[in-house]
C-alpha positions, 0 to 999 in steps of 0.5 A, a space after each residue: 103307883 097303880 096307874 103308872 103305865 098310863 102316866 107319861 108326863 110330869 103333868 099327868 104325874 102331878 094330877 095323879 097325886 104323886 108325892 116326891 120323897 127321898 130314897 131314905 124316906 121311901 125306905 123308912 115308910 115302906 119298912 115301917 109298913 112291913 113292921 106294922 103288918 108283920 111282913 118279913 122286911 128282909 126275906 131269905 135272911 136266916 139267923 139274924 132276927 134277934 141280933 143283926 136285923 134290929 140294928 139294921 132296921 134302926 139304921 134304915 129308920 134313922 136314914 143312915 148309910 152303913 157298913 156291914 162288917 163280918 167274916 166271909 160267908 156271913 150273908 153280908 151281900 145277901 143282906 145288902 141285896 134285900 134292901 132293894 125290896 124296901 123301895 117302891 115297886 115302880 118309881 118315875 124319872 125323867 126320860 133319857 136321864 143318865 142319873 134318873 132325875 126326879 121329874 118334879 125337881 131335876 138336878 142335872 143340867 140337861 134335865 133342868 133345861 128340858 124341864 124349862 122347855 117342856 114344862 108339864 109335858 116333861 116326859 117320864 119313864 118308870 123304873 122297877 125297884 130292881 133297876 134302882 140297886 147298883 152293886 160294885 165289887 171294890 178292887 185295887 184298880 177301881 178308879 175315881 172315874 168308875 165311882 164318881 165320873 170323868 170326862 167323856 172323850 166321845 162328847 169332847 170329840 163331838 165338838 163340845 169344850 172341856 169346860 162344858 159340864 155335859 162332857 162329864 161321863 157319870 160314874 156308878 155312884 151318881 148313876 145310882 141317884 134315887 136308889 141304893 149303891 152297894 160297895 162290896 169289900 170296901 177296904 180293898 178300895 185304894 185309900 185315895 179312892 175312898 177319899 172320893 166318897 167323902 162328899 157323897 156321904 157328908 155333903 150328898 154331892 159329887 165333884 168331877 175333876 176341875 168342873 164347877 159342878 155340884 150335883 146333889 145326890 139322893 142315894 143310900 150307900 151301903 158297904 161290906 167289909 171283913 174285919 181289919 185284923 183279917 183283911 191285910 189287903 187294906 182298911 177303911 180310912 178313919 174319916 170315911 168310917 166317921 161319915 157312915 152312920 152305923 157299923 153293923 156286925 154280922 155273924 154265922 148262925 148261932 143255932 144248928 136249926 138256923 144253919 140247917 135252914 140256911 143250907 137247905 135254902 141256899 144249896 141246890 143239890 142234883 139229887 135228894 139230900 135227906 135233912 139229917 145229912 144236911 144237919 150233919 153238914 151243919 154240925 160239921 161246919 159249926 165244929 170247924 168254927 170252934 176247932 183250935 186247928 182252924 184259923 178262926 180269923 179267916 172264918 168258915 164260910 156258909 158257902 162251905 156247908 152249901 158246897 158240901 151238901 151239893 157234893 153229897 147230892 152229886 155223889 148220890 147221882 153218881 151212884 145212881 148212874 154207875 149202878 142203875 139205881 133208880 133211887 137218887 137219895 144221898 146216904 152217910 156213905 156219900 158224906 166223906 167224899 166231900 172232904 176234897 171239895 172242902 180242903 180249899 175252903 178251910 184255912 188251918 193253923 200253922 201247926 196243922 200242916 199235913 194233918 188237914 184231911 185228918 182234922 176234917 175226917 175227925 170232925 165229920 165223924 163227930 158231926 155224924 155221931 151228934 146228929 145220930 144222938 140228936 135224931 135217934 137218941 133214946 130210941 130202942 135200936 135193939 132190933 139192929 144190934 140183935 141182927 148183928 149179934 146173930 151174925 149179920 154182915 152188911 157191906 155198903 159204900 158209894 156204889 152200893 145200890 139202896 136195894 142191895 143194902 136193904 136186902 143184906 140187912 133184911 127186916 129189922 124190928 124198930 125200923 119204922 120208928 127210926 123212919 118216923 124220927 127222921 120224918 119219913 114215916 110210912 111213905 118212905 121210898 127205898 132210897 130214904 129207908 137205905 139212908 135211915 139204915 146207914 145213919 143207924 149203922 154209922 151211929 151204932 159204930 161211932 157209939 161203939 156198939 157194932 164194928 166197921 172195917 174196910 172191905 177188900 174191894 177196889 171201890 172203897 166199900 165198908 163192912 158193918 159187923 158185930 
């Protein structure tokens, strides 16, 4: 509400025309408003527009609790967290209430008694939408008390009897009342603990130990899970699956463009990584997801691509520091250095033991070649090949500054067209020119138009020649 800051009591709230809604009705109305206006309902979610998001919108409009099912690194948690953006920016609740009761119809014993005493002067507070989203990572040691509640020994020690409902310490689910509760990795929750969620999803209430306590809850419950054939750690028990309104399957980006956009959005490199190198990483990640050498049941997380781009940026920063190169721009020579970073992120098939690095290096070369063809295919690169035919030799590597690389090659006809294709144009810095030149050299080598060999130097330099 626009004048929320001035409203401090239930009476003022009613005078302002406040209309109470359930959290699912609130989300439904706000989602419909965004769909009608064309505003993005789930900002930052890439590659799901025609697949996951229509199913997600249907589930939310229907008022269903749901499970997001998919392999690791498919953005399930990211989707879950964006749901908070569909809540009202500010929402009133009874001041001091542990479960953020609705002021006009409180449900907990303490707030009902306070409402009877204070009437229209019942004090209220305003909560931001971010405070109405609660997330819990399910672990085998999670207890019913963590999720639902238990006896509070402090309150008992203060003199209250065990039969007093006010001795209850509410768990995370009731504390998410009138909000969203996200449960990550639901199958990891012990089966006997999953049973505690039955009433929350069906009867919309909780029961705590032996108390005669029925607490109606207003909550949207969303969970994430990996496919059961991969997570042998546990499963979602059938009665609980039946209580969820929908099961929405996520996936990795279907197009290279979506993968590039996703990595560019999430990665935070410490030096500049040109877009063609982000495309190399995106194509490399997709190749891993299709490779028979990789265990596809475990998936290849988007976090792999993000970590790779950040490692490439770190290599460029290291070169700048070691060689006093003012250009902190990544090049193709920085790409192979990411392999040690990635070895722990990919699970290989049994028969590939000992060949892991070889598989990664091969797929990385393929990704560079595909990016070269995609970005520079059909372009006349005779200016480069002619230079090598005339006897030019270019030595490069992780510790070769951009200026040194460009001085070796000299002026090359057609370089400006390469820069235009890569989106740099006339404004390209020496670092970007060097990055473009290295892509051309490596592409010409991978398409067998020039040779490449290791230089006899301790810092791992390579030599391009005819």
